[in-house]
N, CA, C, O and CB atoms as a CASP TS submission, in Angstrom:
PFRMAT TS
TARGET T0000
AUTHOR 0000-0000-0000
METHOD Language model
MODEL 1
PARENT N/A
ATOM      1  N   MET     1      97.950  71.649 136.523  1.00  0.00           N
ATOM      2  CA  MET     1      97.705  70.195 136.213  1.00  0.00           C
ATOM      3  C   MET     1      96.608  69.599 136.898  1.00  0.00           C
ATOM      4  O   MET     1      95.894  68.822 136.263  1.00  0.00           O
ATOM      5  CB  MET     1      98.847  69.396 136.511  1.00  0.00           C
ATOM      6  N   GLY     2      96.329  69.873 138.251  1.00  0.00           N
ATOM      7  CA  GLY     2      95.289  69.314 138.884  1.00  0.00           C
ATOM      8  C   GLY     2      93.928  69.857 138.385  1.00  0.00           C
ATOM      9  O   GLY     2      92.937  69.128 138.378  1.00  0.00           O
ATOM     10  N   ILE     3      93.886  71.169 137.959  1.00  0.00           N
ATOM     11  CA  ILE     3      92.777  71.730 137.543  1.00  0.00           C
ATOM     12  C   ILE     3      92.298  71.048 136.245  1.00  0.00           C
ATOM     13  O   ILE     3      91.139  70.646 136.145  1.00  0.00           O
ATOM     14  CB  ILE     3      92.995  73.140 137.412  1.00  0.00           C
ATOM     15  N   PHE     4      93.270  70.912 135.175  1.00  0.00           N
ATOM     16  CA  PHE     4      92.900  70.393 134.006  1.00  0.00           C
ATOM     17  C   PHE     4      92.396  68.687 134.132  1.00  0.00           C
ATOM     18  O   PHE     4      91.538  68.149 133.432  1.00  0.00           O
ATOM     19  CB  PHE     4      94.163  70.650 133.059  1.00  0.00           C
ATOM     20  N   TYR     5      93.097  68.130 135.088  1.00  0.00           N
ATOM     21  CA  TYR     5      92.739  66.735 135.270  1.00  0.00           C
ATOM     22  C   TYR     5      91.423  66.500 135.853  1.00  0.00           C
ATOM     23  O   TYR     5      90.787  65.463 135.663  1.00  0.00           O
ATOM     24  CB  TYR     5      93.695  66.088 136.078  1.00  0.00           C
ATOM     25  N   ASP     6      90.957  67.642 136.687  1.00  0.00           N
ATOM     26  CA  ASP     6      89.610  67.547 137.395  1.00  0.00           C
ATOM     27  C   ASP     6      88.592  67.894 136.278  1.00  0.00           C
ATOM     28  O   ASP     6      87.473  67.381 136.305  1.00  0.00           O
ATOM     29  CB  ASP     6      89.477  68.602 138.728  1.00  0.00           C
ATOM     30  N   LYS     7      88.933  68.697 135.360  1.00  0.00           N
ATOM     31  CA  LYS     7      87.889  69.208 134.314  1.00  0.00           C
ATOM     32  C   LYS     7      87.666  68.109 133.130  1.00  0.00           C
ATOM     33  O   LYS     7      86.559  67.820 132.675  1.00  0.00           O
ATOM     34  CB  LYS     7      88.440  70.678 133.626  1.00  0.00           C
ATOM     35  N   GLY     8      88.889  67.553 132.713  1.00  0.00           N
ATOM     36  CA  GLY     8      88.660  66.569 131.658  1.00  0.00           C
ATOM     37  C   GLY     8      89.508  65.381 131.849  1.00  0.00           C
ATOM     38  O   GLY     8      90.455  65.131 131.103  1.00  0.00           O
ATOM     39  N   ASN     9      89.143  64.604 132.913  1.00  0.00           N
ATOM     40  CA  ASN     9      89.989  63.523 133.349  1.00  0.00           C
ATOM     41  C   ASN     9      89.991  62.395 132.165  1.00  0.00           C
ATOM     42  O   ASN     9      91.025  62.005 131.623  1.00  0.00           O
ATOM     43  CB  ASN     9      89.437  62.935 134.791  1.00  0.00           C
ATOM     44  N   LEU    10      88.753  61.956 131.863  1.00  0.00           N
ATOM     45  CA  LEU    10      88.519  60.855 130.907  1.00  0.00           C
ATOM     46  C   LEU    10      89.042  61.307 129.546  1.00  0.00           C
ATOM     47  O   LEU    10      89.659  60.505 128.845  1.00  0.00           O
ATOM     48  CB  LEU    10      86.978  60.462 130.826  1.00  0.00           C
ATOM     49  N   ALA    11      88.809  62.616 129.126  1.00  0.00           N
ATOM     50  CA  ALA    11      89.094  63.099 127.888  1.00  0.00           C
ATOM     51  C   ALA    11      90.824  63.364 127.710  1.00  0.00           C
ATOM     52  O   ALA    11      91.454  63.178 126.669  1.00  0.00           O
ATOM     53  CB  ALA    11      88.180  64.451 127.724  1.00  0.00           C
ATOM     54  N   ASP    12      91.281  63.754 128.775  1.00  0.00           N
ATOM     55  CA  ASP    12      92.662  64.048 128.726  1.00  0.00           C
ATOM     56  C   ASP    12      93.585  62.869 128.916  1.00  0.00           C
ATOM     57  O   ASP    12      94.658  62.785 128.319  1.00  0.00           O
ATOM     58  CB  ASP    12      92.950  65.032 129.704  1.00  0.00           C
ATOM     59  N   ALA    13      93.149  61.975 129.748  1.00  0.00           N
ATOM     60  CA  ALA    13      93.944  60.741 130.178  1.00  0.00           C
ATOM     61  C   ALA    13      94.542  59.980 128.802  1.00  0.00           C
ATOM     62  O   ALA    13      95.738  59.705 128.717  1.00  0.00           O
ATOM     63  CB  ALA    13      92.894  59.665 131.089  1.00  0.00           C
ATOM     64  N   PRO    14      93.630  59.687 127.788  1.00  0.00           N
ATOM     65  CA  PRO    14      94.195  58.838 126.633  1.00  0.00           C
ATOM     66  C   PRO    14      94.999  59.821 125.813  1.00  0.00           C
ATOM     67  O   PRO    14      96.067  59.427 125.345  1.00  0.00           O
ATOM     68  CB  PRO    14      93.013  58.095 125.699  1.00  0.00           C
ATOM     69  N   SER    15      94.585  61.098 125.585  1.00  0.00           N
ATOM     70  CA  SER    15      95.237  62.016 124.610  1.00  0.00           C
ATOM     71  C   SER    15      96.697  62.185 125.272  1.00  0.00           C
ATOM     72  O   SER    15      97.700  62.025 124.576  1.00  0.00           O
ATOM     73  CB  SER    15      94.367  63.528 124.414  1.00  0.00           C
ATOM     74  N   LEU    16      96.783  62.509 126.622  1.00  0.00           N
ATOM     75  CA  LEU    16      98.012  62.847 127.159  1.00  0.00           C
ATOM     76  C   LEU    16      98.949  61.721 127.086  1.00  0.00           C
ATOM     77  O   LEU    16     100.130  61.990 126.862  1.00  0.00           O
ATOM     78  CB  LEU    16      97.865  63.303 128.496  1.00  0.00           C
ATOM     79  N   LYS    17      98.591  60.483 127.244  1.00  0.00           N
ATOM     80  CA  LYS    17      99.450  59.418 127.226  1.00  0.00           C
ATOM     81  C   LYS    17     100.136  59.231 125.689  1.00  0.00           C
ATOM     82  O   LYS    17     101.313  58.986 125.426  1.00  0.00           O
ATOM     83  CB  LYS    17      98.615  58.152 127.715  1.00  0.00           C
ATOM     84  N   ARG    18      99.117  59.409 124.861  1.00  0.00           N
ATOM     85  CA  ARG    18      99.432  59.282 123.329  1.00  0.00           C
ATOM     86  C   ARG    18     100.579  60.387 123.017  1.00  0.00           C
ATOM     87  O   ARG    18     101.663  60.013 122.569  1.00  0.00           O
ATOM     88  CB  ARG    18      97.982  59.578 122.340  1.00  0.00           C
ATOM     89  N   ILE    19     100.329  61.667 123.249  1.00  0.00           N
ATOM     90  CA  ILE    19     101.142  62.718 122.842  1.00  0.00           C
ATOM     91  C   ILE    19     102.374  62.591 123.722  1.00  0.00           C
ATOM     92  O   ILE    19     103.471  62.706 123.177  1.00  0.00           O
ATOM     93  CB  ILE    19     100.429  64.093 122.949  1.00  0.00           C
ATOM     94  N   LYS    20     102.309  62.382 124.928  1.00  0.00           N
ATOM     95  CA  LYS    20     103.532  62.373 125.785  1.00  0.00           C
ATOM     96  C   LYS    20     104.483  61.271 125.198  1.00  0.00           C
ATOM     97  O   LYS    20     105.688  61.523 125.187  1.00  0.00           O
ATOM     98  CB  LYS    20     103.159  62.071 127.369  1.00  0.00           C
ATOM     99  N   GLY    21     104.085  60.196 124.760  1.00  0.00           N
ATOM    100  CA  GLY    21     105.003  59.224 124.073  1.00  0.00           C
ATOM    101  C   GLY    21     105.644  59.735 122.833  1.00  0.00           C
ATOM    102  O   GLY    21     106.806  59.462 122.531  1.00  0.00           O
ATOM    103  N   ARG    22     104.827  60.511 122.098  1.00  0.00           N
ATOM    104  CA  ARG    22     105.235  60.871 120.746  1.00  0.00           C
ATOM    105  C   ARG    22     106.121  62.095 120.716  1.00  0.00           C
ATOM    106  O   ARG    22     107.254  61.962 120.252  1.00  0.00           O
ATOM    107  CB  ARG    22     104.029  61.104 119.890  1.00  0.00           C
ATOM    108  N   ASN    23     105.728  63.262 121.157  1.00  0.00           N
ATOM    109  CA  ASN    23     106.459  64.485 121.349  1.00  0.00           C
ATOM    110  C   ASN    23     107.085  64.889 122.552  1.00  0.00           C
ATOM    111  O   ASN    23     108.291  65.105 122.668  1.00  0.00           O
ATOM    112  CB  ASN    23     105.723  65.404 121.083  1.00  0.00           C
ATOM    113  N   GLY    24     106.104  64.999 123.581  1.00  0.00           N
ATOM    114  CA  GLY    24     106.773  65.335 125.065  1.00  0.00           C
ATOM    115  C   GLY    24     105.763  66.199 125.728  1.00  0.00           C
ATOM    116  O   GLY    24     104.642  66.441 125.281  1.00  0.00           O
ATOM    117  N   ASP    25     106.270  66.639 126.837  1.00  0.00           N
ATOM    118  CA  ASP    25     105.367  67.430 127.561  1.00  0.00           C
ATOM    119  C   ASP    25     104.857  68.727 127.092  1.00  0.00           C
ATOM    120  O   ASP    25     103.764  69.204 127.399  1.00  0.00           O
ATOM    121  CB  ASP    25     105.894  67.639 128.673  1.00  0.00           C
ATOM    122  N   VAL    26     105.794  69.291 126.275  1.00  0.00           N
ATOM    123  CA  VAL    26     105.339  70.613 125.633  1.00  0.00           C
ATOM    124  C   VAL    26     104.068  70.409 124.854  1.00  0.00           C
ATOM    125  O   VAL    26     103.107  71.146 125.072  1.00  0.00           O
ATOM    126  CB  VAL    26     106.445  71.205 124.655  1.00  0.00           C
ATOM    127  N   ASP    27     104.010  69.442 123.953  1.00  0.00           N
ATOM    128  CA  ASP    27     102.699  69.217 123.223  1.00  0.00           C
ATOM    129  C   ASP    27     101.591  68.976 124.179  1.00  0.00           C
ATOM    130  O   ASP    27     100.488  69.486 123.982  1.00  0.00           O
ATOM    131  CB  ASP    27     102.782  68.016 122.252  1.00  0.00           C
ATOM    132  N   VAL    28     101.831  68.225 125.204  1.00  0.00           N
ATOM    133  CA  VAL    28     100.766  67.871 126.262  1.00  0.00           C
ATOM    134  C   VAL    28     100.222  69.271 126.710  1.00  0.00           C
ATOM    135  O   VAL    28      99.005  69.449 126.646  1.00  0.00           O
ATOM    136  CB  VAL    28     101.411  66.971 127.601  1.00  0.00           C
ATOM    137  N   ALA    29     100.987  70.215 127.132  1.00  0.00           N
ATOM    138  CA  ALA    29     100.546  71.334 127.638  1.00  0.00           C
ATOM    139  C   ALA    29      99.656  72.140 126.590  1.00  0.00           C
ATOM    140  O   ALA    29      98.587  72.690 126.856  1.00  0.00           O
ATOM    141  CB  ALA    29     101.700  72.067 128.119  1.00  0.00           C
ATOM    142  N   LYS    30     100.317  72.109 125.298  1.00  0.00           N
ATOM    143  CA  LYS    30      99.503  72.699 124.270  1.00  0.00           C
ATOM    144  C   LYS    30      98.120  72.111 123.969  1.00  0.00           C
ATOM    145  O   LYS    30      97.154  72.855 123.800  1.00  0.00           O
ATOM    146  CB  LYS    30     100.244  72.666 123.093  1.00  0.00           C
ATOM    147  N   MET    31      98.024  70.769 123.901  1.00  0.00           N
ATOM    148  CA  MET    31      96.701  70.248 123.690  1.00  0.00           C
ATOM    149  C   MET    31      95.840  70.572 124.977  1.00  0.00           C
ATOM    150  O   MET    31      94.637  70.751 124.785  1.00  0.00           O
ATOM    151  CB  MET    31      96.767  68.679 123.384  1.00  0.00           C
ATOM    152  N   ARG    32      96.273  70.656 126.134  1.00  0.00           N
ATOM    153  CA  ARG    32      95.460  70.875 127.331  1.00  0.00           C
ATOM    154  C   ARG    32      94.915  72.417 127.231  1.00  0.00           C
ATOM    155  O   ARG    32      93.804  72.692 127.685  1.00  0.00           O
ATOM    156  CB  ARG    32      96.381  70.592 128.725  1.00  0.00           C
ATOM    157  N   VAL    33      95.683  73.338 126.663  1.00  0.00           N
ATOM    158  CA  VAL    33      95.295  74.484 126.551  1.00  0.00           C
ATOM    159  C   VAL    33      94.181  74.654 125.501  1.00  0.00           C
ATOM    160  O   VAL    33      93.203  75.370 125.717  1.00  0.00           O
ATOM    161  CB  VAL    33      96.366  75.208 126.349  1.00  0.00           C
ATOM    162  N   PHE    34      94.375  73.933 124.296  1.00  0.00           N
ATOM    163  CA  PHE    34      93.460  73.986 123.164  1.00  0.00           C
ATOM    164  C   PHE    34      92.147  73.339 123.697  1.00  0.00           C
ATOM    165  O   PHE    34      91.065  73.896 123.513  1.00  0.00           O
ATOM    166  CB  PHE    34      94.060  73.215 121.848  1.00  0.00           C
ATOM    167  N   PHE    35      92.250  72.223 124.323  1.00  0.00           N
ATOM    168  CA  PHE    35      91.076  71.503 124.741  1.00  0.00           C
ATOM    169  C   PHE    35      90.439  71.954 125.901  1.00  0.00           C
ATOM    170  O   PHE    35      89.231  71.785 126.069  1.00  0.00           O
ATOM    171  CB  PHE    35      91.349  70.211 124.927  1.00  0.00           C
ATOM    172  N   GLY    36      91.282  72.613 126.855  1.00  0.00           N
ATOM    173  CA  GLY    36      90.858  73.091 128.051  1.00  0.00           C
ATOM    174  C   GLY    36      89.980  74.149 127.962  1.00  0.00           C
ATOM    175  O   GLY    36      89.529  74.664 128.985  1.00  0.00           O
TER
END
């Protein structure tokens, strides 16, 4: 988690919040892998 946050903090922050509220942590992890 820390590594991804350090790499794309500004880009991940908004997307994470949006997806987290819609589907859950699973989708968040998937998005991080795709965009990471």
